[in-house]
C-alpha positions in Angstrom: 75.6 121.6 117.7 75.6 122.9 114.1 75.4 120.7 111.1 75.7 121.8 107.5 78.3 123.0 105.0 79.0 125.9 102.6 77.3 125.5 99.2 78.7 128.7 97.8 82.1 130.3 97.8 82.6 133.2 100.2 85.7 135.1 101.2 87.8 133.5 103.9 89.8 135.6 106.4 92.9 133.5 107.0 94.7 136.1 109.0 95.4 135.4 112.7 98.0 136.7 115.2 101.2 134.8 114.9 101.0 133.7 118.5 97.4 132.6 118.4 96.7 129.2 119.9 95.0 128.4 116.7 98.4 128.1 115.0 100.1 126.2 117.8 101.0 122.5 117.2 99.6 119.9 119.6 103.1 119.5 121.1 103.3 123.2 121.7 99.9 123.4 123.3 100.7 120.5 125.6 103.9 122.2 126.7 102.0 125.5 127.3 99.4 123.7 129.4 102.0 122.0 131.5 103.8 125.3 132.2 100.5 127.1 132.9 101.1 129.6 130.0 97.9 128.6 128.3 94.6 126.9 129.0 92.7 124.4 126.9 89.8 126.9 127.0 92.1 129.4 125.2 92.9 126.9 122.5 89.3 125.9 122.1 88.1 129.5 121.8 90.8 130.3 119.2 90.0 127.3 117.1 86.2 127.8 117.3 86.7 131.5 116.3 88.5 130.4 113.2 85.8 127.8 112.4 83.1 130.3 112.8 84.8 132.8 110.6 86.3 130.7 107.9 84.3 127.5 107.6 81.4 129.1 105.7 83.9 129.7 102.8 86.0 126.5 103.2 83.2 124.0 104.1 85.8 122.0 106.0 83.4 121.0 108.7 80.0 119.4 108.3 79.3 119.3 112.0 80.6 121.6 114.8 79.9 121.2 118.5 81.0 124.5 120.1 79.1 123.9 123.4 80.5 120.4 123.7 84.1 121.4 123.0 84.0 124.3 125.4 82.6 122.1 128.1 85.3 119.5 127.5 87.9 122.3 127.5 86.8 123.5 130.9 87.1 120.0 132.3 90.6 119.7 130.7 91.6 123.0 132.2 90.6 121.7 135.7 92.7 118.6 135.2 95.7 120.6 134.1 95.3 122.9 137.0 95.5 119.9 139.3 98.5 118.6 137.5 96.5 115.5 136.4 96.0 115.4 132.6 93.9 112.5 131.6 95.9 111.4 128.5 98.6 112.3 126.1 96.3 114.7 124.1 94.3 116.2 127.0 92.9 119.5 125.8 94.2 119.4 122.2 91.5 120.3 119.6 91.0 117.6 117.0 88.5 116.8 114.3 87.1 113.6 112.9 86.5 112.7 109.2 82.9 112.0 108.6 83.6 108.4 107.7 84.6 107.4 111.2 81.9 106.5 113.8 81.7 109.0 116.6 79.6 108.4 119.7 76.8 111.0 120.0 77.3 112.4 116.5 75.9 111.2 113.2 78.3 109.8 110.6 76.6 110.6 107.3 79.6 109.9 105.0 78.6 112.7 102.7 75.6 110.8 101.6 71.9 111.6 101.2 71.2 108.0 101.9 72.3 107.8 105.5 69.7 108.8 108.1 70.9 111.2 110.8 68.1 110.2 113.1 69.4 107.0 114.5 71.3 105.8 117.5 75.0 106.7 117.3 76.5 104.9 120.3 79.9 103.6 119.0 83.3 105.1 118.3 85.6 103.8 115.5 88.9 102.7 116.9 90.8 105.9 116.1 88.1 108.0 117.6 88.0 105.8 120.7 91.7 106.2 121.2 91.6 110.0 120.8 88.7 110.1 123.3 90.6 108.0 125.8 93.5 110.5 125.6 91.1 113.4 126.2 91.4 115.2 122.9 88.8 118.0 122.4 86.5 117.0 119.5 85.7 120.1 117.6 83.5 118.4 114.9 83.4 116.3 111.8 85.1 117.1 108.6 83.7 116.8 105.1 84.3 114.0 102.7 83.0 112.9 99.3 80.2 110.4 99.4 81.6 107.2 101.0 85.1 108.7 100.4 85.1 107.4 96.9 87.2 110.0 95.1 90.3 112.2 95.4 88.5 115.5 95.7 86.0 116.7 98.3 82.4 117.5 97.3 79.2 115.6 98.0 75.5 115.6 97.3 74.9 116.2 101.1 77.5 118.9 101.9 78.5 120.5 98.6 82.0 121.7 97.7 85.0 122.0 100.0 87.6 124.5 99.1 91.4 125.0 99.5 92.5 127.5 102.1 95.4 128.7 99.9 93.0 129.5 97.0 89.2 129.2 97.4 88.8 128.5 93.7 90.8 125.3 94.1 90.0 121.9 95.6 91.8 120.7 98.7 91.8 117.2 97.3 90.2 114.3 98.9 88.8 112.2 100.2 90.1 113.7 103.5 89.8 117.2 102.0 87.8 118.6 104.9 90.4 117.4 107.4 93.2 118.9 105.4 91.5 122.2 104.9 90.7 122.4 108.7 94.3 121.7 109.7 95.8 124.0 107.1 93.4 126.9 108.2 94.1 126.7 111.9 90.9 124.9 112.8 92.7 122.5 115.1 96.2 120.9 114.9 95.0 117.3 114.7 92.6 115.6 112.3 91.8 112.0 111.3 91.8 110.7 107.7 91.4 107.6 105.8 93.4 106.6 102.7 92.2 104.0 100.2 94.1 105.4 97.1 95.7 108.5 98.4 93.0 110.1 100.5 95.3 111.6 103.2 98.3 112.2 100.9 96.4 113.9 98.1 94.8 116.6 100.3 98.0 116.9 102.3 99.9 117.8 99.1 97.3 120.2 97.9 97.0 122.1 101.2 100.5 122.0 102.5 100.0 119.8 105.6 101.6 116.5 106.7 99.9 113.1 106.5 100.9 109.5 106.6 99.2 106.4 105.4 100.6 103.8 107.8 101.3 100.2 107.0 98.0 98.5 106.6 96.7 97.1 109.9 98.9 99.3 112.1 96.0 101.7 112.9 92.9 99.7 113.7 90.0 100.2 111.3 86.3 99.5 112.0 83.7 99.1 110.5 85.6 97.2 107.9 85.8 99.1 104.6 84.0 97.8 101.5 87.3 98.8 99.8 89.0 96.1 101.8 92.7 96.2 102.6 93.2 99.2 100.3 91.8 101.4 103.1 94.1 102.7 105.8 93.5 105.2 108.6 96.1 107.9 109.5 96.8 111.3 111.0 96.7 114.7 109.3 98.6 117.5 111.1 100.7 120.6 110.4 103.9 119.0 111.8 105.5 115.5 111.7 105.9 115.6 115.5 102.2 115.9 115.9 101.5 113.0 113.6 104.0 110.9 115.6 102.1 111.8 118.8 98.8 110.8 117.1 100.3 107.5 116.0 101.5 106.8 119.5 97.9 107.1 120.6 95.9 105.6 117.7 97.9 102.4 117.1 96.5 100.8 120.2 94.8 97.5 119.8 91.1 97.1 119.0 89.5 93.7 118.9 86.9 94.8 116.3 89.6 94.9 113.5 90.4 91.3 112.6 93.4 92.5 110.5 95.1 94.7 113.1 98.8 94.4 113.7 100.3 94.1 117.1 101.0 97.4 118.9 104.4 98.8 118.1 107.1 98.1 120.6 108.5 101.6 120.1 107.4 105.2 120.3 107.0 107.1 117.1 107.7 110.3 119.0 110.9 108.9 120.4 112.0 107.6 117.0 111.8 110.9 115.2 115.5 111.7 115.8 116.8 108.7 113.9 119.4 110.3 111.5 119.0 110.5 107.7 122.7 110.2 107.3 123.7 106.9 105.6 120.2 106.1 104.3 120.0 104.6 100.9 117.2 106.5 99.1 115.7 106.0 95.7 114.3 109.1 94.0 111.8 108.4 91.2 110.6 111.5 89.4 107.8 109.8 87.5 107.6 106.1 88.6 108.9 105.4 85.1 105.7 106.4 83.2 103.8 109.3 84.8 103.5 112.8 83.4 104.5 115.5 85.9 103.9 119.2 85.8 107.4 120.8 85.2 107.2 123.2 88.2 106.1 120.3 90.5 109.0 118.2 89.1 111.5 120.9 89.8 110.3 121.5 93.4 110.4 117.8 94.2 113.8 117.3 92.7 115.1 120.1 94.9 113.5 118.4 97.9 115.2 115.1 97.0 118.6 116.8 96.9 117.9 118.0 100.5 118.3 114.5 101.6 121.8 114.5 100.2 122.6 117.5 102.3 121.3 115.5 105.3 123.9 112.8 104.6 121.8 110.3 102.7 122.8 108.6 99.5 120.2 109.5 96.9 120.0 107.7 93.6 117.6 108.5 90.8 115.9 105.2 89.8 112.4 103.8 89.3 111.0 100.8 91.2 110.2 98.1 88.7 106.4 98.1 89.2 104.1 98.3 86.2 101.3 100.8 85.7 98.5 99.7 87.9 95.6 102.0 87.3 93.4 99.4 85.6 93.9 96.8 88.4 93.4 99.4 91.1 90.1 100.5 89.5 88.8 97.0 89.4 89.4 96.7 93.2 88.1 100.2 93.9 85.0 100.1 91.7 84.1 96.6 92.9 84.4 98.0 96.5 82.0 100.9 95.6 79.5 98.4 94.2 79.7 96.3 97.4 79.3 99.5 99.6 76.1 100.4 97.8 74.5 97.0 97.1 71.9 97.5 99.8 70.4 100.7 98.2 67.1 100.8 96.5 66.8 102.2 93.0 65.5 105.4 94.4 68.5 105.7 96.7 70.9 105.0 93.8 69.4 107.9 92.0 70.5 110.1 94.9 74.2 109.1 94.7 76.9 111.3 93.5 76.7 110.9 89.7 80.4 109.8 89.4 79.9 107.3 92.2 76.9 105.9 90.4 79.0 105.4 87.3 81.8 103.5 89.0 79.2 101.4 90.9 77.7 100.4 87.6 81.1 99.5 86.2 82.1 97.6 89.4 79.0 95.4 89.0 80.3 94.2 85.6 83.5 92.6 86.9 83.9 88.9 87.2 85.5 87.0 90.0 88.3 86.3 87.6 88.8 90.1 87.0 89.0 90.6 90.7 91.5 87.8 91.3 93.7 89.0 88.4 93.8 92.4 90.0 94.7 90.8 93.3 97.5 88.8 91.7 98.9 92.0 90.2 98.7 93.6 93.7 100.6 90.7 95.2 103.3 90.8 92.5 103.7 94.6 93.2 104.1 93.9 96.9 106.8 91.3 96.2 108.6 93.6 93.8 108.6 96.5 96.3 109.8 94.1 99.1 112.8 93.2 97.0 113.3 96.9 96.0 113.5 97.9 99.7 116.3 95.4 100.3 118.5 97.8 98.3 116.8 101.1 99.2 115.6 102.2 102.6 113.2 104.7 101.2 111.6 105.9 98.0 110.9 109.5 97.2 108.4 110.7 94.6 106.1 113.6 94.0 103.0 113.1 96.1 100.9 114.5 93.2 102.0 115.2 89.6 99.9 118.4 89.6 98.8 121.1 92.1 95.3 121.7 93.2 92.8 122.4 90.4 89.3 123.8 90.2 87.0 123.0 93.2 83.9 121.0 92.3 85.6 119.0 89.5 86.9 115.4 89.6 89.6 116.0 87.1 91.6 119.1 86.0 89.8 121.1 83.2 90.9 120.1 79.7 92.5 116.8 80.9 90.3 114.7 78.7 89.9 112.3 81.6 86.8 111.4 83.7 88.1 109.8 86.9 90.4 110.9 89.7 92.6 107.9 89.2 94.0 109.6 86.0 96.0 112.1 88.1 96.7 110.1 91.3 99.2 107.6 89.9 101.8 108.3 92.6 99.5 107.4 95.5 97.3 104.4 94.8 100.2 102.0 94.0 101.2 102.1 97.6 97.7 101.2 98.8 98.1 98.2 96.5 101.3 97.2 98.3 100.2 98.3 101.8 103.4 100.2 102.4 103.7 103.3 104.7 103.7 106.5 102.6 103.7 110.1 103.8 103.3 113.5 102.1 105.4 116.3 103.6 105.2 119.8 102.3 108.2 120.7 100.1 107.5 124.0 98.4 105.2 126.3 96.5 104.6 127.1 92.9 104.8 130.6 91.6 101.0 130.7 91.8 101.3 130.1 95.6 100.0 126.5 95.6 101.6 123.8 97.8 103.6 120.9 96.5 104.1 117.6 98.4 107.0 115.2 98.6 106.0 111.5 99.0 108.2 109.4 101.3 107.6 105.7 100.9 109.1 103.0 103.2 109.0 99.2 103.3 106.0 97.5 105.1 106.5 98.1 108.8 109.0 100.8 108.1 106.7 103.5 109.5 109.1 104.9 112.1 111.8 105.3 109.4 109.4 107.2 107.1 108.4 109.5 110.0 112.0 110.1 111.0 113.0 111.0 107.4 110.0 113.3 107.1 111.0 115.0 110.4 114.6 115.5 109.3 113.4 117.0 106.0 110.8 119.2 107.8 113.5 120.5 110.2 115.9 121.3 107.3 113.2 122.8 105.1 110.3 124.0 107.3 107.2 124.9 105.3 105.4 128.2 105.8 101.9 128.1 107.3 98.9 129.8 105.9 98.8 132.9 108.1 
């Protein structure tokens, strides 16, 4: 088992045969296993080859277990040969964000303050469900320290890079997961999203991700960021994300806020038609500045829904700017997450994290409750909005990926990632399902994401709309 990440940029070889198992979706792999056209061993070898070749440049993985995944693949192969797969993901390579507990592997959270030498005996709910369904665990993916920001670099593992351009960030905090999926290092990965952390890297790397309705996917241990924090899938296709959701939405008694298991299958719901949907398209949420090229690409994507038979109206949801209130909740959460540290340990934190912890410690209970009141008002407003509109479309990000190793774009005059993530965190405040689906590329060759937002509990509708869009406008893959 190899631990460690790339500290320096190297050249990544992103070429691979078009028919390589590394580029097959989970659904394609499962079909090939069932027909006997392919073995889980073939898939594991193809993915591990790409990890070995490209991870030194990308730093997507902080831990890889080649012996473990090959042994598991051989066991999966035997089950498929007998016609007895052990679960819905038997033999599909998957990776785990280094925020989620994983039995037998350390969960260091990108931090110098977590000791690897301890007993790791428990799986987080998402990991437990993937294990029950016999996914092949390739390794753990990089994250900023305690997943605190929208880019991926940490004191422990260094800088993670974007497969489309190694000089750029993949976003964060699930940046390692997004880079792994985009680069053919496994079709499935897990992410967490407290302010955009699956959608930001999905948009920056050209993959799909959804932040489900809060509570739909069980979460444990409870996040210090409270009910801002969601767990969700990161994949190259909507169908794979639906398959993951069918697996990971199972109940887990450790999450006191979990919702009941859905009474429907996400996979079987993907074919719901877009025709007749009432869709709001908000180019800027009424107040955000958007890169003109991004704005043009997203506007074209919104028009695609008209071609699918939906009624699309350009309008803004009447929610106010919420950055200040989100930051109060987020920074207070960071302060809570680090309250147990000694002064010496605080000195080892990511400098930006140390700054927001210090600010979070200055807030009063009244500040926090005021932010919560704003959050509740936003939720009510969006609930009323969705009585008129089935879905809301926006850019996922107002910009494309910028320089790796920075928290904000050069020359922005800002210090914090929240300055450029204004399309994502409002829907953590409201707990709504929100997905990012690839919708095009800039002239510089960088991906752009379309955000599809639904009412609370409207996850299946969001997924079906994304699937319809993906079918009509398939995104090119990296190779």
